[in-house]
C-alpha positions, 0 to 999 in steps of 0.5 A: 548694860546690853539694853542701854547699848541697844537703846543708845543705838536706837536713839542715835538714829533720831538724834542724828536725823534731827541734827542733820536736818537742822544743819541743812536748813541753817546752811540753806539759809546761809546760802540764801536758798530760802525755798529749799530751806523752807521745805527742809525746815518742814522735814526738820520740824517733823524729825524733831517732833518724832524724836520728842514723841519717842522720848529721845529728846525733851519736848521743850528741847524740840520746841526750842530748836524749832522756834530758833529755826523758824526765827532764823528763816523768818529773819532771812525772809525779811532780809531778802524782801527788803 
């Protein structure tokens, strides 16, 4: 039980960080701040990859989240250009 509690605290750091960056990117896209959204997206990708590498989330889960972010960013860019 003690080890589980310790691991949960350790893993929460990675999950929370990934969630924070994903939310930041989504809010920047909604505001129309695409340049900042792009830099925040790079941080989100890195954080998701790190969480997957550490075994906190499944690698496919990380890939799915990154794919959805990339699609949202691409859609926002295409809307802005047209």
